[in-house]
N, C-alpha and C positions, 0 to 999 in steps of 0.2 A: 577457398572460393565456394565450395558446396555448403559449408557452414553458414556463410553469408546469405546464401539463397534461402536456406531453411529458416534462418532468423528473420529474414524479410517477410516470408510467407506467414510465419507465426505472428509477427507484428501486425500484419494486415488482418489476420483472423481475430486477433485480440481487439484491435480498433473497431472492427465491424461488430464484435460482441458488445462493445460499449455503446455503439450507435443504435443497435437493435434492442438493447435490454428493455425489459418490461418495468412497470412502475411498482409491482409488488416487492416489498423489501428493498426499495430503491436505494436507501442510504448505504446499507451494507453491500448491496449489489454494486452500487457506484464505487464504493471503496475497493471491493475485490477486483473489479475490472481495472480501475485506476492503478492499483498495486501491481497487477499482472503485467500491464503494458509498461509501466515505469520500470519494473524489475527486469523484464526481458531486455528492454532497451539498455538499461544500465549495465547488466552483466555482459552484454555483447560488446560493450565499449572496452577496448583494450586498457588494461591497468586498473580496472575496477574489480573488487572482490565481493563475494556474496554478503558478508555482514554489513559492509558499507552500503551496498545497494539496498538491502532490506531496510536498514535504518533510514536512509534517504527517502525511500519510496513510502514507507509508513508515515513519515513526517509530512511529506508533501501531499499524500492522499488523505490523510486524517484531517489535516488543516489546510485545505486548498484556498481558504478565504482571504480576506483583506489584509490589512497591514500587520506587520510583525509587532509593532508597538502595542496594538490591542491585545494580541495573544500574550505578550509578556506580563500584562496586568491581570490576567485571568488564571486563578489557581487551578481551574479545570484543565486548562491547557497543559500545565506541568504534570498534573496527575495522570491524564490520559497519555501524554507523550512518554513520561517515565515508565508507566506500566507497559505500554505497547513496545517501546524499544528494549526494555529489559526482558519481557516475557515472550514476545511474538516474533522476534527476528531469527530464531533458530530453526524454524520449520522449512524455510526456503533452501533450495540447493541450486546449483548452477543449471541443472536440467529441469527443475520443477519449482516454480514460484510458490506452490502450495497455497494459492490464493484463498481457498475456502478455509483452511486451517488458520491462516493469518487473519482473515476476516472475522472468524469466530472468536479468536483470541482478542483482537482489537475491540470487538463488540463487548466482550466480557469486561475489558478494561473501562470502556465507556460506562457500563452499568455500575461498576465499582466506584467510579468517580462522580456519579450524579450528585448534585447538591441536594442536601436534605434541609427542608425548611420547617 
């Protein structure tokens, strides 16, 4: 019962952080906040484990946009998703989503996968 209350308070604080966030570094800030809220919510759900939650939340926060069919046609999608899920999911624990480390890791994957023209 106590864990449920703490989880609820943590969730409210994270959601408020998303709503109050500033515009400087907004894309990485938006990702880290999205990841933290998603991860905490996922881990608190019975039956979910840390690696599954980290992968699910990286995917949904990295690509929150439109249709899945558009993503499947974009090689950038596969590059970023592959890099992020293989290198960035091991920072989070049940007690700490490590949103800054995960955000930094995902950002480096995005830089690695930028199209060169």
